[in-house]
C-alpha positions in Angstrom: 0.0 0.0 0.0 1.1 3.6 -0.6 4.4 3.8 -2.5 5.7 1.3 -4.9 8.8 2.1 -7.1 8.1 2.1 -10.8 4.4 2.4 -10.4 2.3 4.7 -12.6 2.3 7.7 -10.3 4.5 10.5 -9.2 8.1 9.8 -8.3 7.3 6.3 -7.1 4.1 7.1 -5.4 1.2 4.9 -6.6 -1.4 6.8 -8.6 -4.4 5.3 -6.8 -2.9 6.3 -3.5 -2.5 9.8 -4.7 -6.0 9.9 -5.9 -7.4 8.5 -2.7 -5.4 11.0 -0.5 -6.3 13.9 -2.7 -10.0 13.1 -2.2 -9.8 12.2 1.5 -7.4 14.8 2.8 -7.7 17.7 0.4 -11.3 17.4 -0.6 -10.9 16.9 -4.3 -13.9 15.3 -6.1 -13.1 11.9 -7.7 -12.8 13.3 -11.2 -10.7 16.2 -10.1 -8.4 13.9 -8.1 -7.8 11.8 -11.2 -7.0 14.8 -13.3 -4.6 16.3 -10.6 -2.8 12.9 -10.3 -2.2 12.8 -14.0 -0.9 16.4 -14.0 1.4 15.6 -11.1 2.8 12.6 -13.0 3.5 14.9 -16.0 5.4 17.5 -13.9 9.1 18.3 -14.4 11.5 16.1 -12.5 12.5 18.7 -9.9 8.8 19.4 -9.1 8.1 15.7 -8.8 11.1 15.2 -6.4 10.0 18.1 -4.2 6.4 16.9 -4.3 7.5 13.4 -3.3 9.4 14.7 -0.3 6.5 16.8 0.9 3.9 14.0 0.2 5.9 11.5 2.2 7.4 13.6 5.0 5.4 16.8 5.2 8.5 18.9 4.6 8.5 21.5 1.9 11.7 21.9 0.0 12.7 25.4 -1.1 12.2 24.7 -4.8 12.2 28.1 -6.5 10.9 28.8 -10.0 10.7 32.3 -11.4 11.0 33.6 -7.8 8.1 31.5 -6.6 8.1 28.7 -4.0 5.3 26.4 -2.8 5.2 28.4 0.4 5.0 31.8 -1.3 2.1 30.5 -3.6 0.3 29.3 -0.5 0.8 32.5 1.4 0.3 35.0 -1.3 -2.2 33.3 -3.6 -4.2 31.1 -1.1 -3.2 27.8 -2.9 -3.1 24.5 -1.2 0.3 22.7 -1.5 -0.9 20.5 -4.4 -2.0 23.5 -6.5 1.2 25.2 -5.7 3.3 22.3 -7.0 1.3 22.3 -10.2 1.8 26.1 -10.5 5.6 25.7 -10.1 5.5 23.2 -13.0 3.4 25.7 -15.1 6.1 28.3 -14.3 8.7 26.0 -15.7 6.7 25.1 -18.9 5.1 28.5 -19.6 6.9 31.1 -17.5 5.4 34.2 -19.2 1.8 33.0 -19.2 2.1 31.8 -15.6 3.8 34.9 -14.3 1.1 37.1 -16.0 -1.7 35.1 -14.5 -0.1 35.2 -11.0 0.5 38.9 -11.3 -3.2 39.4 -12.0 -4.0 37.8 -8.7 -7.0 35.7 -7.7 -10.5 36.4 -6.6 -11.2 36.1 -2.9 -14.7 35.2 -1.7 -15.8 37.2 1.3 
């Protein structure tokens, strides 16, 4: 159960375990958890490695992309850690688009 090296998942973490935990701990609906697990599996290697460390230990590495870290995205943009990791990957893949979107900010419900 949990992690198995070489499984279809993220950095050795079994995909079904990721999906289950996304739903149980982070409140993702089933379809959303599947989509997020697939996106995590497609992330750049350094993002996957940092995600793996956080997922298995709870410790956030200081992976910085375009001056953003997971902690900064959580603090300044209200993201959960999973969304922040996906955003770091987006910053790697499409830095201009991602920076522009982040600079616009986000809506806050009051």
